[in-house]
Structure formats: structure tokens, C-alpha cells
N, C-alpha and C positions, 0 to 999 in steps of 0.2 A: 633549439637547444638539443644536444645529443642525449640519448638515453643513458641513464646512470651506469648501466652495465658496460657500455662501450666508451666511456670517457677516457679510460686509460689506454686505449688501443692506439698505437702509433702507425701512421700511414706507411712509413718506410717498412715496418714489419709486415704489413699486409702485402705490399709490393713484392717483398722477398718471398713470402709464402706463395703468392700467385705465380711467381717465376719458377719456383721449385715444382709446383703442381703442373705447370705447362711443359716441363722438360720430359722428353721421352724416357720411359722406364728402361733401365739397364737390365738386360737379360743375362742370367748366368749361363755361360757356355759350358756344356757338359764336355768333360775331357773324353776324347776318343780312347776308349779302352783298347788295349792290344791283346792279342792272344798269339804268342809265339808259335804254339803248336799248330794252330790252324794256318797261320801265315807260312809256316814251313811246309805244310801239306799243299797249300796253293802254289808255292814256289817250286817244290819238287816235281809236281805233276803239271807244271806250267798251265794252270787253269787261268783262262783269260775270258774277258767279255766276248760275246759273239752274238749270233742271231738265232741259234738253235735253242729251243725250249727244252731244257734238261730237267726232268722231275727231281724234286728234292730227295726222294728216296734213292735215286741213282747216285746223286752226289754223296749222300751219307754212306751208301754202301761202298763207294770208292774209298772214302775215308776209313771205313772199317777194314777193308782189305789192306790198306797201308798200315794202320795202327794195330789192329787185332786185340790188344789188351789196353786197359785203362783208357777207354774211350771217353771223350767229352760227351755228355748226354746230348741228345738230338736238339732239344730246345736251346741250350746254350750255344751249341755249334751254329745253328741257323740264326740266332740273335746276332752273332758276330759276322757270319757269312753274308748276311743281307746288307751289312755296311760296306761290303766290298763289291757286290754284284747286284744287277738289276733283277728284282723279284718279278715274277709273272705268273699267270695262270696257265696250266697245261690241261690236257685231257685227264690226267691223273692227279689233279689238285695243284698245289703250289710247286713252282719250279723257278729256274733262273735262266736268263739269257746268257749262254756260254758258248765257247768254242767246243765242239763235241770231241775234239782230240783228247784222248786219255780216258774216255768213258766208254764202257761196254754197252752199246746201244743195240746189240743183237737181241732177238727174242729171248735167248737163253739168259743174257745179262739182265733183262727186265725181270724175268722169272726169279732169278737168284736174288735180286735186290728186293723184290716184293716178298719173297720167302723170308728174307732177313727181317724185313719190317714186321711181318706177321709174328715171327718168333719173338721179337722184342716186345710187341704188344701183348702176346700171350704170357710172357714172363712178368710183365708189369701187372696184368690182371691177377696172376697168382700171388704176387706180392701184396696186392691191395686186399685180397680176401683173407 
């Protein structure tokens, strides 16, 4: 004799519940957000995948030279940029595998980009104090 608690349970209902439980979970697909400004920057400067490791501060400095005012902050810029290009490690931290055409990879270019990065960090420190 069945236990009194389970006398009302229908076997068909149990089968339906087991079938539901065994189905793979549906995952919500995140919509790929677009950023027209960064897409325009990429298209205008014909930035493409490549084999050269370009440091992220060089990429952002190129964006700064193009835009000058009302820049997208560095974090948001690279959150979108990494969806388009392969992220990699460089001697100077994080970078991307890109075609070097369009980037100033001379020693002077590196110094200017690093100076811009330091300037941004100094300004951020002043704002936080």
C-alpha cells in the first residue's frame, strides 16, 4: 500500500516532470551591443586583425588622436573593442593582435602614448582625492 502522502500523485505527472527536468536548460543569449563611435574609428583607420601585438595604450592613444574631445572612457572602449579583436599579453600589459598599419610604433609614439596614459591616471587620482 502506498504512503498516504503520495496516494494522489499521478504517474503521468511524474513522467512529465522528469521529462522537463531532463531537458537542457535554455540559456539567454546576450544581445551584442554595438558602439557606432568605436565601429567608425575601426573603419576609418582600417584596423584589422593581424599578428603584431599592439599594446592597449597605443590603441587608445590612436583613438584619442582621432576623437580629441568627448572620449569614451578607457574601460568602456576596451570592453567593446575586445569583442572585435583578439586580446593578448604584451611586454607592456594587455594588447591586441592587430595589423600595425595606422599605429605609431616608433619609440616617440610609444612615449607619447605612455605620457597620455600617465596624464589620464594622474587626473583620475586628483579626482579621487
